[in-house]
N, CA, C and O atoms as CSV, one atom per row, in Angstrom:
chain,resi,resn,atom,element,x,y,z
A,1,MET,N,N,3.567,-17.792,-11.221
A,1,MET,CA,C,3.195,-16.438,-11.604
A,1,MET,C,C,3.072,-15.533,-10.371
A,1,MET,O,O,3.503,-14.381,-10.410
A,2,ASN,N,N,2.492,-16.038,-9.287
A,2,ASN,CA,C,2.336,-15.211,-8.096
A,2,ASN,C,C,3.670,-14.765,-7.518
A,2,ASN,O,O,3.784,-13.651,-7.008
A,3,GLN,N,N,4.682,-15.629,-7.594
A,3,GLN,CA,C,5.997,-15.254,-7.067
A,3,GLN,C,C,6.572,-14.073,-7.847
A,3,GLN,O,O,7.107,-13.135,-7.256
A,4,GLN,N,N,6.462,-14.121,-9.169
A,4,GLN,CA,C,6.955,-13.011,-9.988
A,4,GLN,C,C,6.145,-11.749,-9.729
A,4,GLN,O,O,6.708,-10.658,-9.635
A,5,LEU,N,N,4.823,-11.890,-9.612
A,5,LEU,CA,C,3.985,-10.731,-9.307
A,5,LEU,C,C,4.374,-10.122,-7.962
A,5,LEU,O,O,4.448,-8.901,-7.824
A,6,MET,N,N,4.618,-10.971,-6.982
A,6,MET,CA,C,4.998,-10.480,-5.656
A,6,MET,C,C,6.319,-9.716,-5.732
A,6,MET,O,O,6.464,-8.662,-5.112
A,7,GLU,N,N,7.272,-10.239,-6.485
A,7,GLU,CA,C,8.544,-9.533,-6.657
A,7,GLU,C,C,8.334,-8.190,-7.344
A,7,GLU,O,O,8.936,-7.189,-6.956
A,8,ASP,N,N,7.477,-8.167,-8.366
A,8,ASP,CA,C,7.190,-6.918,-9.075
A,8,ASP,C,C,6.515,-5.900,-8.152
A,8,ASP,O,O,6.806,-4.705,-8.210
A,9,ILE,N,N,5.614,-6.389,-7.304
A,9,ILE,CA,C,4.934,-5.503,-6.356
A,9,ILE,C,C,5.941,-4.901,-5.383
A,9,ILE,O,O,5.938,-3.692,-5.154
A,10,PHE,N,N,6.796,-5.735,-4.813
A,10,PHE,CA,C,7.778,-5.212,-3.862
A,10,PHE,C,C,8.748,-4.251,-4.540
A,10,PHE,O,O,9.175,-3.271,-3.930
A,11,GLN,N,N,9.093,-4.519,-5.780
A,11,GLN,CA,C,9.954,-3.589,-6.514
A,11,GLN,C,C,9.249,-2.242,-6.678
A,11,GLN,O,O,9.864,-1.192,-6.492
A,12,ALA,N,N,7.961,-2.272,-7.025
A,12,ALA,CA,C,7.191,-1.031,-7.167
A,12,ALA,C,C,7.105,-0.292,-5.835
A,12,ALA,O,O,7.187,0.936,-5.793
A,13,LEU,N,N,6.940,-1.040,-4.754
A,13,LEU,CA,C,6.808,-0.412,-3.438
A,13,LEU,C,C,8.100,0.238,-2.962
A,13,LEU,O,O,8.065,1.161,-2.148
A,14,THR,N,N,9.231,-0.228,-3.455
A,14,THR,CA,C,10.489,0.420,-3.067
A,14,THR,C,C,10.588,1.831,-3.643
A,14,THR,O,O,11.442,2.617,-3.230
A,15,GLN,N,N,9.713,2.150,-4.595
A,15,GLN,CA,C,9.698,3.490,-5.181
A,15,GLN,C,C,8.775,4.447,-4.423
A,15,GLN,O,O,8.762,5.648,-4.696
A,16,VAL,N,N,8.001,3.912,-3.470
A,16,VAL,CA,C,7.096,4.742,-2.672
A,16,VAL,C,C,7.851,5.177,-1.416
A,16,VAL,O,O,8.173,4.359,-0.554
A,17,VAL,N,N,8.124,6.463,-1.331
A,17,VAL,CA,C,8.955,7.005,-0.251
A,17,VAL,C,C,8.107,7.883,0.668
A,17,VAL,O,O,7.322,8.713,0.209
A,18,ASP,N,N,8.279,7.684,1.956
A,18,ASP,CA,C,7.645,8.543,2.951
A,18,ASP,C,C,8.444,9.849,2.985
A,18,ASP,O,O,9.620,9.841,3.349
A,19,PRO,N,N,7.819,10.970,2.610
A,19,PRO,CA,C,8.554,12.235,2.549
A,19,PRO,C,C,9.152,12.672,3.888
A,19,PRO,O,O,10.152,13.389,3.913
A,20,SER,N,N,8.557,12.251,4.981
A,20,SER,CA,C,9.061,12.700,6.285
A,20,SER,C,C,10.319,11.953,6.723
A,20,SER,O,O,11.099,12.468,7.524
A,21,THR,N,N,10.518,10.738,6.199
A,21,THR,CA,C,11.688,9.951,6.608
A,21,THR,C,C,12.698,9.752,5.487
A,21,THR,O,O,13.876,9.500,5.740
A,22,GLY,N,N,12.231,9.867,4.247
A,22,GLY,CA,C,13.101,9.586,3.111
A,22,GLY,C,C,13.287,8.101,2.854
A,22,GLY,O,O,14.074,7.713,1.991
A,23,LEU,N,N,12.569,7.268,3.597
A,23,LEU,CA,C,12.665,5.816,3.434
A,23,LEU,C,C,11.494,5.293,2.621
A,23,LEU,O,O,10.394,5.844,2.660
A,24,ASP,N,N,11.754,4.207,1.876
A,24,ASP,CA,C,10.648,3.597,1.143
A,24,ASP,C,C,9.798,2.769,2.105
A,24,ASP,O,O,10.246,2.401,3.191
A,25,VAL,N,N,8.562,2.483,1.686
A,25,VAL,CA,C,7.612,1.812,2.574
A,25,VAL,C,C,7.996,0.368,2.876
A,25,VAL,O,O,7.550,-0.187,3.880
A,26,VAL,N,N,8.809,-0.245,2.034
A,26,VAL,CA,C,9.282,-1.602,2.317
A,26,VAL,C,C,10.266,-1.547,3.483
A,26,VAL,O,O,10.154,-2.326,4.431
A,27,ARG,N,N,11.215,-0.641,3.414
A,27,ARG,CA,C,12.204,-0.505,4.498
A,27,ARG,C,C,11.556,-0.038,5.798
A,27,ARG,O,O,12.018,-0.387,6.884
A,28,MET,N,N,10.488,0.749,5.689
A,28,MET,CA,C,9.792,1.226,6.887
A,28,MET,C,C,8.933,0.133,7.525
A,28,MET,O,O,8.540,0.247,8.686
A,29,ARG,N,N,8.647,-0.910,6.774
A,29,ARG,CA,C,7.832,-2.039,7.265
A,29,ARG,C,C,6.448,-1.594,7.724
A,29,ARG,O,O,5.973,-2.006,8.782
A,30,VAL,N,N,5.807,-0.753,6.921
A,30,VAL,CA,C,4.458,-0.294,7.249
A,30,VAL,C,C,3.381,-1.118,6.547
A,30,VAL,O,O,2.190,-0.905,6.771
A,31,ILE,N,N,3.794,-2.048,5.709
A,31,ILE,CA,C,2.846,-2.904,4.994
A,31,ILE,C,C,2.869,-4.285,5.623
A,31,ILE,O,O,3.927,-4.885,5.816
A,32,GLU,N,N,1.678,-4.773,5.937
A,32,GLU,CA,C,1.529,-6.088,6.545
A,32,GLU,C,C,0.566,-6.923,5.702
A,32,GLU,O,O,-0.263,-6.386,4.967
A,33,ASP,N,N,0.688,-8.215,5.820
A,33,ASP,CA,C,-0.269,-9.164,5.244
A,33,ASP,C,C,-0.548,-8.895,3.759
A,33,ASP,O,O,-1.703,-8.883,3.333
A,34,LEU,N,N,0.493,-8.685,2.993
A,34,LEU,CA,C,0.351,-8.475,1.552
A,34,LEU,C,C,0.142,-9.822,0.881
A,34,LEU,O,O,0.950,-10.737,1.035
A,35,ARG,N,N,-0.954,-9.934,0.135
A,35,ARG,CA,C,-1.217,-11.198,-0.554
A,35,ARG,C,C,-1.891,-10.947,-1.893
A,35,ARG,O,O,-2.598,-9.960,-2.094
A,36,ILE,N,N,-1.641,-11.884,-2.798
A,36,ILE,CA,C,-2.259,-11.843,-4.119
A,36,ILE,C,C,-3.319,-12.924,-4.148
A,36,ILE,O,O,-3.045,-14.091,-3.869
A,37,GLU,N,N,-4.531,-12.522,-4.488
A,37,GLU,CA,C,-5.617,-13.478,-4.604
A,37,GLU,C,C,-5.858,-13.760,-6.080
A,37,GLU,O,O,-5.101,-13.306,-6.938
A,38,ASN,N,N,-6.890,-14.494,-6.363
A,38,ASN,CA,C,-7.205,-14.875,-7.741
A,38,ASN,C,C,-7.360,-13.663,-8.649
A,38,ASN,O,O,-7.827,-12.601,-8.235
A,39,GLU,N,N,-6.960,-13.853,-9.877
A,39,GLU,CA,C,-7.181,-12.878,-10.952
A,39,GLU,C,C,-6.552,-11.510,-10.685
A,39,GLU,O,O,-7.138,-10.484,-11.029
A,40,GLY,N,N,-5.367,-11.486,-10.077
A,40,GLY,CA,C,-4.646,-10.232,-9.922
A,40,GLY,C,C,-5.182,-9.289,-8.873
A,40,GLY,O,O,-4.938,-8.085,-8.940
A,41,ARG,N,N,-5.902,-9.811,-7.915
A,41,ARG,CA,C,-6.432,-8.981,-6.828
A,41,ARG,C,C,-5.440,-9.000,-5.663
A,41,ARG,O,O,-5.057,-10.067,-5.182
A,42,VAL,N,N,-5.030,-7.818,-5.218
A,42,VAL,CA,C,-4.064,-7.691,-4.128
A,42,VAL,C,C,-4.775,-7.122,-2.901
A,42,VAL,O,O,-5.581,-6.197,-2.998
A,43,LYS,N,N,-4.453,-7.700,-1.750
A,43,LYS,CA,C,-4.950,-7.178,-0.475
A,43,LYS,C,C,-3.750,-6.939,0.427
A,43,LYS,O,O,-2.785,-7.703,0.420
A,44,LEU,N,N,-3.829,-5.862,1.207
A,44,LEU,CA,C,-2.758,-5.577,2.156
A,44,LEU,C,C,-3.292,-4.750,3.307
A,44,LEU,O,O,-4.364,-4.150,3.224
A,45,VAL,N,N,-2.526,-4.731,4.372
A,45,VAL,CA,C,-2.823,-3.897,5.531
A,45,VAL,C,C,-1.703,-2.867,5.638
A,45,VAL,O,O,-0.520,-3.207,5.609
A,46,LEU,N,N,-2.094,-1.613,5.763
A,46,LEU,CA,C,-1.134,-0.519,5.942
A,46,LEU,C,C,-1.203,-0.047,7.387
A,46,LEU,O,O,-2.274,0.267,7.904
A,47,HIS,N,N,-0.059,-0.004,8.015
A,47,HIS,CA,C,0.066,0.468,9.393
A,47,HIS,C,C,0.886,1.756,9.354
A,47,HIS,O,O,2.115,1.705,9.400
A,48,PRO,N,N,0.213,2.923,9.268
A,48,PRO,CA,C,0.961,4.182,9.197
A,48,PRO,C,C,1.947,4.319,10.359
A,48,PRO,O,O,1.779,3.700,11.410
A,49,SER,N,N,2.959,5.127,10.151
A,49,SER,CA,C,4.040,5.254,11.133
A,49,SER,C,C,3.582,5.836,12.469
A,49,SER,O,O,4.262,5.671,13.482
A,50,SER,N,N,2.438,6.516,12.478
A,50,SER,CA,C,1.861,6.981,13.744
A,50,SER,C,C,0.343,7.058,13.573
A,50,SER,O,O,-0.142,7.147,12.445
A,51,PRO,N,N,-0.413,7.027,14.674
A,51,PRO,CA,C,-1.877,7.066,14.587
A,51,PRO,C,C,-2.415,8.373,14.015
A,51,PRO,O,O,-3.574,8.437,13.604
A,52,VAL,N,N,-1.596,9.401,13.985
A,52,VAL,CA,C,-2.028,10.701,13.455
A,52,VAL,C,C,-1.096,11.187,12.343
A,52,VAL,O,O,-0.982,12.390,12.110
A,53,CYS,N,N,-0.448,10.279,11.676
A,53,CYS,CA,C,0.524,10.609,10.629
A,53,CYS,C,C,-0.108,11.530,9.581
A,53,CYS,O,O,-1.054,11.126,8.905
A,54,PRO,N,N,0.394,12.753,9.435
A,54,PRO,CA,C,-0.206,13.687,8.484
A,54,PRO,C,C,-0.004,13.281,7.024
A,54,PRO,O,O,-0.729,13.752,6.148
A,55,LEU,N,N,0.960,12.423,6.757
A,55,LEU,CA,C,1.229,12.008,5.380
A,55,LEU,C,C,0.606,10.660,5.030
A,55,LEU,O,O,0.857,10.129,3.949
A,56,ALA,N,N,-0.197,10.104,5.924
A,56,ALA,CA,C,-0.777,8.779,5.687
A,56,ALA,C,C,-1.624,8.745,4.418
A,56,ALA,O,O,-1.599,7.756,3.686
A,57,TYR,N,N,-2.368,9.805,4.150
A,57,TYR,CA,C,-3.213,9.829,2.953
A,57,TYR,C,C,-2.365,9.762,1.689
A,57,TYR,O,O,-2.664,8.995,0.773
A,58,LYS,N,N,-1.317,10.561,1.643
A,58,LYS,CA,C,-0.449,10.568,0.463
A,58,LYS,C,C,0.263,9.235,0.296
A,58,LYS,O,O,0.282,8.674,-0.800
A,59,VAL,N,N,0.845,8.725,1.368
A,59,VAL,CA,C,1.592,7.470,1.287
A,59,VAL,C,C,0.662,6.320,0.898
A,59,VAL,O,O,1.025,5.490,0.065
A,60,ALA,N,N,-0.526,6.265,1.489
A,60,ALA,CA,C,-1.478,5.200,1.168
A,60,ALA,C,C,-1.887,5.260,-0.301
A,60,ALA,O,O,-1.940,4.230,-0.973
A,61,ALA,N,N,-2.174,6.450,-0.798
A,61,ALA,CA,C,-2.542,6.600,-2.209
A,61,ALA,C,C,-1.382,6.202,-3.113
A,61,ALA,O,O,-1.587,5.530,-4.124
A,62,ASP,N,N,-0.177,6.608,-2.760
A,62,ASP,CA,C,1.001,6.247,-3.555
A,62,ASP,C,C,1.210,4.736,-3.580
A,62,ASP,O,O,1.575,4.175,-4.612
A,63,ILE,N,N,0.978,4.077,-2.444
A,63,ILE,CA,C,1.105,2.615,-2.381
A,63,ILE,C,C,0.107,1.959,-3.325
A,63,ILE,O,O,0.472,1.096,-4.124
A,64,LYS,N,N,-1.145,2.370,-3.232
A,64,LYS,CA,C,-2.175,1.756,-4.079
A,64,LYS,C,C,-1.869,1.991,-5.557
A,64,LYS,O,O,-1.962,1.063,-6.361
A,65,LEU,N,N,-1.512,3.202,-5.917
A,65,LEU,CA,C,-1.225,3.506,-7.322
A,65,LEU,C,C,-0.002,2.745,-7.828
A,65,LEU,O,O,0.009,2.288,-8.971
A,66,ALA,N,N,1.014,2.607,-7.001
A,66,ALA,CA,C,2.222,1.869,-7.407
A,66,ALA,C,C,1.885,0.412,-7.697
A,66,ALA,O,O,2.359,-0.153,-8.683
A,67,ILE,N,N,1.075,-0.193,-6.848
A,67,ILE,CA,C,0.706,-1.598,-7.059
A,67,ILE,C,C,-0.194,-1.739,-8.278
A,67,ILE,O,O,-0.041,-2.685,-9.051
A,68,LYS,N,N,-1.129,-0.812,-8.459
A,68,LYS,CA,C,-2.033,-0.890,-9.615
A,68,LYS,C,C,-1.283,-0.799,-10.943
A,68,LYS,O,O,-1.758,-1.318,-11.954
A,69,ARG,N,N,-0.131,-0.153,-10.954
A,69,ARG,CA,C,0.649,-0.022,-12.192
A,69,ARG,C,C,1.417,-1.293,-12.548
A,69,ARG,O,O,1.930,-1.407,-13.661
A,70,VAL,N,N,1.505,-2.243,-11.631
A,70,VAL,CA,C,2.224,-3.492,-11.911
A,70,VAL,C,C,1.407,-4.316,-12.904
A,70,VAL,O,O,0.228,-4.574,-12.660
A,71,PRO,N,N,2.010,-4.735,-14.023
A,71,PRO,CA,C,1.283,-5.556,-14.990
A,71,PRO,C,C,0.742,-6.827,-14.338
A,71,PRO,O,O,1.449,-7.517,-13.604
A,72,GLY,N,N,-0.524,-7.117,-14.624
A,72,GLY,CA,C,-1.159,-8.308,-14.070
A,72,GLY,C,C,-2.006,-8.025,-12.843
A,72,GLY,O,O,-2.755,-8.893,-12.396
A,73,ILE,N,N,-1.898,-6.819,-12.291
A,73,ILE,CA,C,-2.696,-6.454,-11.120
A,73,ILE,C,C,-3.960,-5.751,-11.600
A,73,ILE,O,O,-3.908,-4.786,-12.362
A,74,LYS,N,N,-5.090,-6.258,-11.135
A,74,LYS,CA,C,-6.372,-5.694,-11.566
A,74,LYS,C,C,-7.054,-4.864,-10.484
A,74,LYS,O,O,-7.803,-3.936,-10.790
A,75,ASP,N,N,-6.797,-5.194,-9.219
A,75,ASP,CA,C,-7.469,-4.487,-8.133
A,75,ASP,C,C,-6.584,-4.526,-6.891
A,75,ASP,O,O,-5.853,-5.491,-6.666
A,76,VAL,N,N,-6.659,-3.474,-6.093
A,76,VAL,CA,C,-5.876,-3.392,-4.855
A,76,VAL,C,C,-6.808,-2.942,-3.736
A,76,VAL,O,O,-7.462,-1.903,-3.833
A,77,GLU,N,N,-6.858,-3.732,-2.684
A,77,GLU,CA,C,-7.653,-3.385,-1.501
A,77,GLU,C,C,-6.700,-3.121,-0.342
A,77,GLU,O,O,-5.879,-3.966,0.015
A,78,VAL,N,N,-6.827,-1.926,0.240
A,78,VAL,CA,C,-5.949,-1.530,1.343
A,78,VAL,C,C,-6.791,-1.346,2.604
A,78,VAL,O,O,-7.733,-0.554,2.626
A,79,LYS,N,N,-6.443,-2.076,3.634
A,79,LYS,CA,C,-7.045,-1.892,4.958
A,79,LYS,C,C,-6.047,-1.096,5.797
A,79,LYS,O,O,-4.835,-1.274,5.677
A,80,ILE,N,N,-6.571,-0.224,6.639
A,80,ILE,CA,C,-5.726,0.634,7.463
A,80,ILE,C,C,-5.810,0.180,8.918
A,80,ILE,O,O,-6.891,-0.093,9.438
A,81,LYS,N,N,-4.658,0.107,9.555
A,81,LYS,CA,C,-4.570,-0.376,10.938
A,81,LYS,C,C,-3.964,0.707,11.831
A,81,LYS,O,O,-2.984,1.356,11.464
A,82,ASP,N,N,-4.558,0.887,12.995
A,82,ASP,CA,C,-4.013,1.786,14.025
A,82,ASP,C,C,-3.778,3.215,13.523
A,82,ASP,O,O,-2.706,3.791,13.712
A,83,PHE,N,N,-4.812,3.769,12.877
A,83,PHE,CA,C,-4.745,5.148,12.392
A,83,PHE,C,C,-6.039,5.843,12.786
A,83,PHE,O,O,-7.120,5.266,12.667
A,84,LYS,N,N,-5.929,7.069,13.249
A,84,LYS,CA,C,-7.075,7.823,13.768
A,84,LYS,C,C,-8.234,7.914,12.768
A,84,LYS,O,O,-9.390,7.726,13.147
A,85,ASP,N,N,-7.940,8.194,11.521
A,85,ASP,CA,C,-8.973,8.359,10.492
A,85,ASP,C,C,-9.010,7.170,9.535
A,85,ASP,O,O,-9.163,7.351,8.327
A,86,ALA,N,N,-8.873,5.969,10.061
A,86,ALA,CA,C,-8.784,4.775,9.212
A,86,ALA,C,C,-9.985,4.631,8.283
A,86,ALA,O,O,-9.813,4.342,7.098
A,87,ASN,N,N,-11.192,4.825,8.796
A,87,ASN,CA,C,-12.383,4.649,7.952
A,87,ASN,C,C,-12.415,5.649,6.807
A,87,ASN,O,O,-12.742,5.292,5.675
A,88,ARG,N,N,-12.079,6.887,7.095
A,88,ARG,CA,C,-12.084,7.914,6.045
A,88,ARG,C,C,-10.992,7.647,5.011
A,88,ARG,O,O,-11.210,7.828,3.813
A,89,LEU,N,N,-9.829,7.220,5.470
A,89,LEU,CA,C,-8.737,6.909,4.551
A,89,LEU,C,C,-9.090,5.717,3.672
A,89,LEU,O,O,-8.831,5.746,2.469
A,90,GLU,N,N,-9.674,4.673,4.244
A,90,GLU,CA,C,-10.087,3.513,3.446
A,90,GLU,C,C,-11.129,3.912,2.406
A,90,GLU,O,O,-11.077,3.442,1.270
A,91,ALA,N,N,-12.070,4.770,2.781
A,91,ALA,CA,C,-13.088,5.235,1.830
A,91,ALA,C,C,-12.439,5.998,0.676
A,91,ALA,O,O,-12.823,5.819,-0.480
A,92,MET,N,N,-11.459,6.848,0.984
A,92,MET,CA,C,-10.763,7.592,-0.064
A,92,MET,C,C,-10.035,6.644,-1.012
A,92,MET,O,O,-10.059,6.827,-2.229
A,93,LEU,N,N,-9.388,5.630,-0.439
A,93,LEU,CA,C,-8.621,4.689,-1.261
A,93,LEU,C,C,-9.516,3.892,-2.204
A,93,LEU,O,O,-9.080,3.510,-3.290
A,94,LYS,N,N,-10.744,3.640,-1.810
A,94,LYS,CA,C,-11.669,2.903,-2.687
A,94,LYS,C,C,-11.983,3.693,-3.953
A,94,LYS,O,O,-12.358,3.113,-4.972
A,95,GLU,N,N,-11.832,5.004,-3.892
A,95,GLU,CA,C,-12.122,5.864,-5.045
A,95,GLU,C,C,-10.958,5.943,-6.029
A,95,GLU,O,O,-11.113,6.468,-7.132
A,96,ILE,N,N,-9.810,5.431,-5.644
A,96,ILE,CA,C,-8.620,5.509,-6.511
A,96,ILE,C,C,-8.598,4.318,-7.442
A,96,ILE,O,O,-7.683,4.187,-8.256
């Protein structure tokens, strides 16, 4: 089941496009350490394209929402790496 869920997640992530590059987040390789834990809980690390990326909030929210829409996913936890406002962005993502 986890293998199919992982494929579904990556398929959903190919639909999340960074507006500044026109590339999806899978091709941009900004997601690290993506894993599925028990009961449909997903954890991942997002490494924005720059430490001050102005679109990081939008892209991060789009990533979380795309994964949450995958059937079988109950929760998504996103940690932010190497971003100026990482704590504020993580707090915002917890509200989604």
